[in-house]
N, C-alpha and C positions, 0 to 999 in steps of 0.2 A: 504494500499500500504506500501511496505517496506520503512523504514527510512534510508536504506543504500544508498550509493552513486549511483546516477542514471547511467544507461548504456549510452554509447555514442550515441546510437540510439535515446535516449530521447532528447539529446542536439540537434542533427541534425534535428529532427522533429520540435522541438520548434523554431529553428532558420530558418526554411525553407520557411518562408512567405507562409504558407499554401500550401506547396509542390511545390512551384515554384523554390526555390533555385536559382542557376545560370545556370539552364539547357539550357536556350536559348543562353547564352554566350558560354557555352561549345559546343553546337551544331554548332556554327559558327566557332569553332577552327579547322583549317585545319591541325594542327601539329600532332594531334593524332586521331586515329579512335575510341577512347574510351571516356568515361566520367570520370571526375576526382573528387577527394575529396568527399564531401557529395552527389554530383549528382549521383555517382555510385549507392548509396542506394536509392536516391529520385526517380529515373526513375522507380523503382519497383512499386511505388504507381500509376504510369501511365501505368502499365501493362507490364513492360519489365524488363528483366534481361540481364546485360552485360555478354557476354561469349566470349570464343575464341576456336578455333579448337585445342584441346589438342594433336591430332595426329601429328600436324606439329609445335607445340610450340618449341620443342628443335631445329628443323631445322631452324626456324626463328631466334632463339637466336644466333645460329652460324653465321647467316647472318647479325647479329647485327640489326635485325628488331624487332619492338615491336610485341606482339602477334597479330594475325589476329582478331581484335575485331569486334564483331557483337552483335546484340541484339536478344534475343528470345522474341517474342511478343505474348501475349495471347489475344484473342478476347473474350469479355464478352458476353456470351450467356445464360442468366438465363433459367434453364430447358433444355438447349441444343438444342433449336429449331432454325433453320436457313432456310431461303428461298432459292430456287434454284438460284435466281438472286444474292443474297448475296454470295452464294457459288461460283458462276462463277466469281464474282469480286475478291474474295480472291484467287481463283485458278489462274487467270491470273497474279496477282501480285507475287504469289509464283513461278510461272514458269519463269518470266522475271526479278524479282528484288530480289531474295534471293540466297544465296550461295549454298543451298542444293536442291532447287526446289521441296520441299515436303510440304505437309500439314499434321499436326499431330492432331488427335483427342485425347484429354486428358481424363483421368478417372474422371475429374471434369466437363465434358461436355463442355469444351471450345475448341477452335481451337488455335493451336500454329503455328507460323511461325518462323522457325529457320534460322539464317544466314542473318539477315537484316543489311546491312551496314549503317554507320552513315548518309550518304547523302540520303538514302532511307527511313529514319525513319519518317520524317515529311510527305512525300508523302503517306505513308501507312496509317497514321492517317487520312489524308484528304480523302483518298479513303474510309476508314471505315465510316467516317462521311457521305459521299454521299450515302453509302449503308444503313444508319440507324443503324450503329454499332459503338462500341468504345471498348477501352481496359481498361477503368477506373476500378480501384479496383480489378484487377485480380491478383495482387501481393501486397506486403507491409503489414503494420500493420492495416489492415482494414477488413471488411467483404468481403470475396472473392465471386467468381461466385456461385450463389445459385443453388443447384442441385434439380432436380425433377425426380422421377421415369419415365422412358421412356415406359409408358404403351400404346401400340398401339391398344389394344383390347377394353378396356372400355373407349371409347372416351369421353363421357360426364364427367366422374369422373376425367380422366386425364386432360381435359381442365380446370376444376375448380382448381385442384391442381396446374397446371402450371400457371394459372392466379395469384395464391397466391405467387408462387415462384418469378414471375416478380415483384409483389407489394413489397415483402420483399426486393428484390434486390434494387429496386429504392429507397425505404424508408431508406435504410442503407448506400447508397452511400455517399462519401464525398461531402460536399456542396461547396467546393472551386471551383473557376473558373479557377484554374491553368491549367487543361487539355486543355480547350478551348483556353486559352491565349498562351500557349507554342506551341501546335501542330496544332491548327486551325486558328491561327492569330486572335483570338477573341478579342473583346473589353476588355480592361483592367479594372479590378475592384480593388478599394482600399482594401488592405488586412484588414485594421481595420474595414471595413464594413462587412466583412464575419464572420459568426458565424457557427462553427461546433457544432451544438446543440446536436448531438448524439455521434459523435466520439471524440469530444473534440479537443482542440488546439494542443495537442501532439498525437492525434489519439490513437489507441489501444496499449496496451503493446506488443502485438504480433499478428500474423495473426489470423483470425477468419473465421471458415467455417460453413456454414449453408446448410441444405438440407430439402426438402419436399419429403416424401416417402409414397408410396401407398402399404400397405400390400396386399398380402403376399410376394411381391417381395422386396427384400432388396438390389437392385442393387446400391443404393447410399451408402451402408455401413454406417448405422446410427451411429455406434460407432466410426467412423473416424471423426465425426463432433462435433464442439463446441455446436451447436444447431441444433436439428432435430425436424421437425413437422411431426408426424405420422398421415396421413390422416385417418379419420374415416368417412365412408360412411353409408348411410341408403337408400336402394333401389336406388343405383346409384347416390345419391346426397350427396355431401360433407356437413357434419354437424359441423365439428370441428376437432381439432387436440389433440393428446397426445403429450406433450412436453418433450423432452429429452435434457439434458444439460451436457456438460463436457466430451465428447468423444475426443479422439486424439491418434495418433499412434507414433509420433516422439519420439526418445530417443537418448541418447548419450552412445555409448558402453563404459562399465566400470564405468559409473556414476550412482550409485544406487539411486540418487535423481531424476532421470528421468525414465520414464516408459510409455508404452502405457496404455490407460485407457478406459474402457467402459463408455458410457454416463449414467447419473443418470436420473431416471424417476421422473418428477415433477408433472404430472397430466394432466387432460383434460381441454381444453378451447374451448369456442364457437368461431366461425369465426370472430366475431366482435372484439375480443380481440387479434387477431393474431399480428397485427403490434405493438400494445402496449407492448405485451410480448416480441417480438423480440427486440424492443428498450430497454426494461428494462434489459434483459439479457446482451445486448451489453454494456449498460451504467454502469451496475454493474461491469462487467469485466473491463471496462475502468477505473473505480474509485478504484477497489480493486485489480486488477492484479499486478503482480510483475514487476516493472519497473527498478529494479536493476540487476537482473539475468535473461537474456533472455532464458536461458535453463529451467527456471521454471516460465515462463511468460504466458503460455497458460491457458485457462479457466479451464482445468482439475486440474491444480495445485492450482488455486484459490479455487476451491471447496474443495479440500482436506485440504487446509490450514485453511479456515474459517469454514468449515463444510457444508454439503449439505443442511441441514435444514436452516441454517442461510442465505445462498445464496438464497435459494428458497423464504424465507420470505421477503428478500429485493426486489426480483423480483415482488412478489405480491404487496408489498407496492408501488413500482414505477409504476407498470402497473395498479394499482387499480383493482386487480383481485384476486379471491381466486381460486386456482386450485381445480377442482373437481377430484373425483376418476378416475383413468385411465379407459378408455374403453377397452374392450378385443381386443387384436390384436396378431397376430403371423406371423412370417416370415418362409417361407418354402424353398426359393431359392434365388439365386443372379444372376445366369447367364442369358444371353439373349437367346431367342428362335430363332436360326438362320434359315432363310428361310421365306416363306410366311405364314401369318396368316390372317384370316378375322376378322374384327372388328364387334362389335355389331351393328354398323350402316351400315354394308354392304360394306364399303371400305376395301381395301386390303393393307397390310403393309409388306414390304420386309426388313428383318434385314440382313445386309451384315456383314460378319466377316472380320474385318480389322486387320491384324497382328500387334500387339502393337500400333494400332491406326495410323500407318504410311502409308500415301497415297503418293506413289511415283511410277513413271513408271520404270519398269524393262523390259528386253527383253521378258520374258515369261509372265509377269503380269503387264500390264500398268494400275494399279489400279487408279491412279489419273486421267488419261484421261477418264477412264470409268465412274468415278463419274461425270466428266464434261459433258460427253455425256448424262448421265441420267438427269443432271440438265437442260440441254437444252430442254428436252421434258416433264419433270415432272411438274404437276400443283399443287401438294400438298406441303408438306414441308419435310425437313430432320430433324431427331431427333438423336442427338448424345447421345450414352448411356454411363453410368459410367463404362461400361466394354470396352470402346474404340471402339465400333462398330457404324455403321450408319444405321438408320432405314429410308427407303424411305416410308414415311407415306402418307396415304390418296390417294391410287391409285384406280381409278374406274376399274370395271371389264374389260371394253374395252381397257384399257391400260396395263393390267397385262402382256400379252404376249410380248409386245414391250419392256417393261422395263426388263423383265426376259431375253430376248434375248441379250440386251445390256450388262447386268450384267454378263452373261455367256461368251460372246465374249471377254470381258476385264478381265476375271479371278476374278471378284468380287463374283461370285458363284463358289465355289470349293468343290465338293462332297468328295474330299479326305481329307479335314480337319477333324481331329479326335475330339471326345468329349473332350479328355484331353487337346488338344490344345485350344479349345474354352474356357476352364476353367482356362487358364493360362494368366498371366499379367506380364509386366515388366515396370520399369520406363525408362526414356531416357538414363541416365547415360552418358558414353563416347560416342562421343568425345566432346560434348558441355557442359555438366553439370560440373561446377567448384568444386562441392562437391563430385563428384563420386570417390569412392575408388576401385571399381571393375566394370566389364562390367555387363550390364543387357539386354537392348533391343537387342544388337547385338549378344549376345550369346543365347538368348531364343530359336531361331529356332533349334540350335543343341541340346540344352538340351531337348527341347520338343520332338525331334526325338528320343533321347535316352529313355525318359520316355514312349513314344509311344511303343517302342520295348519291354520295360519292361511289360507294360500293355498287349500287345499282347502275349508275352511269357507265361504269367500266366492266359490267358483266360479272360482278363478283358478289351478287346478292346472297348467294348460298355459302359464302366464305366469311371469315372473321379473323381479326387479330385481337390480342389481349390489350385492352385500352383501359387506362386508369387515370383519374384526375383527383388531385388533392389540393386542399386550400393552403397548405404550408409544407415544409420539408420534413415534418416529424414522422412520416411513414405510415400513418393510420390507413390510408387507402392502398398501400403496397404498390405505389407507382414505380418503385425501383426494382420491381420484378415484372414489369409490363413490357410488351413489345413496343408500345407507344405510351409514354407517360407524361402527363402535364403536372407541374408542381407550381403552385401559386406563388407569385412575387408581389403582386398588388392587385387591386380590384380590376378585373378584366385582363390581367397580364400573367403569363406563365412561362416558366422554363420548359423547353420542349426536348424530351428524351426519346431516343430510338435505339433499337438493337437488342432488347431482351429477347427471350425465346418463348415459344408456346408452352414448354414444359416447366418454366419457372426456374431454370438453372443457370441463367445468365443475367447479369445486371446491365441495363441499358446505359448508353452514353449520352451526355448532354450534347444536343445538336444545335439549339439556338437558345439565346437568353432573353427573357423579359419581352415576350411577344404578345400582341393581342390575339385573341381567339381567331379572328378573321384571317390573319396572316398564317397562323398555324394550319387552319383548314385549307387554305390555298396551297400550302406546301404538301399537305397530305393528299390533296387531289392529284398533284403532279406525281407523287411517289406511288400512289395506288395505281395510277395509269401505267407506270412503268412495271409495277408488279404484275398487272394483268397481261401486259405485252411481253415481258421478258422473264417472268418467273418460271421456274421449273415445275413440273407436275407435283402438286401437293407441297410445294415449298412454302413454309410459313413466312409471314411478312418480315418478322424480325430477322430471320435467317437471310432472306433476300436483301434486306437493307445492309447487312454485313457483307454479303457476297459482292454486291455492286459498288461497295465503298461509300455509301452514304455516311457511315460512321465506322470507326474501327471497333472491334469487340473489346469489351472490358475483360481482361484476362485475370487480373489480380487487382481488385479495387483498392487495396491497401497502397498499391504503388501507382496504378495508372488511371484511377477513376477521375482524377482532377487534371490529367494531362490535356493540354490544349491541342485541338486538331491541327 
């Protein structure tokens, strides 16, 4: 760990009484709708971010009112599985007790509720508790919601992988009783009696993301995670994992010490070593991560600073394991197969395309109400995909027609959605994200329509490239693993990246800086025209862009991501 002065986040974590702070006192303060001082940061460890509506911020200032403070709350769902009963409970709360009335499916398989006012925060936590859910560790310097490939077809292998995602999530959760005390009126525990044996008294240097992935589907984007377990099966039975460490996508524009990074392959482990290895990777990052400069605090920077082999050896020592040679694996795709599929067990599964993961009722598409109607009759479960879609899983043959009818009636099945739109993603951005520099979710429909026209114009309406747009460079929309990625610079202006691949195993390169959308679309029109005319059969756009020299490939982002063309 660096000997430099610690960041202030380290102070507040260390003084937080294991994440309690003075949140309860702040909660009872009627003077403000927000949280003050350290509590502004500490509520993140409980799964919430304080936000305000930026669309009306200036108007409220003129009225001499404080911003309309609310929180965005994330529900922890390891592997993205939620029951219909749980869904209906969240749906009712979103309808009656949030400012926006929506449910958002995130690309980390969680559910987000936006616009929860201060007096409704404790009730929503109590509701989640009655539903068997919580929001623990979905934000803050801890291990976040653990992802798992949403594989609806190979049910046995998916169940085994999902079980491990749940085990990893539970094993790495904070041990503090703070969540129960603050939000559930739980019995108080003396702080000095608590031991954070894995995360430590000051928790991790920075957020930590973990995923379980079932090849050949890379829907979890393994290279976006600090730690990924690649499932290795044998005749439908899970036998172990290849372990990848040190992926991450966030960066700071103009700061060459920050960069997206692909994960490093450590080797293969048997199932009995899974939790020990997960704990060893986390504890090594806990002890070795940078606690002075938060911009360089993620696991990826620790690996590059100490060396991959040194980090790997420390993990082996702590876990009492020796990594075996990697088992062969390959990724071929990332997108969801929208529509009905039949699983190997004979059950049917319906993947619903949810635009930007946002379930809200509009006049022409009451998507949120449609999900509620399905939840009232569905006897299986829902699986939230890392592509922000929802799988209605485990539908018996005699219920297929009924669920299909509901989905069509409420606009949840829309045959007009193009392949290109299905391959596109946006972060939330305006109006609620305080870090947003440009629009993302709200402009994606118009941008997608323009790209659809470009694809149609050049005879590629049945093709698609992975397109992602984010309002800032913090990585939430995973644009740094897209074939074409836009990263917000200012309102209406974006950095333009090209050259990732369809499988999600190559980082794109910066092509143009700070352009308006119109200019980017003009360039895309020209490039897609060339792709249509010069592309090889089945050649993905990102691979084509590299082959014809639009950009050079990023081979090692630690070294060449910031190199000027």
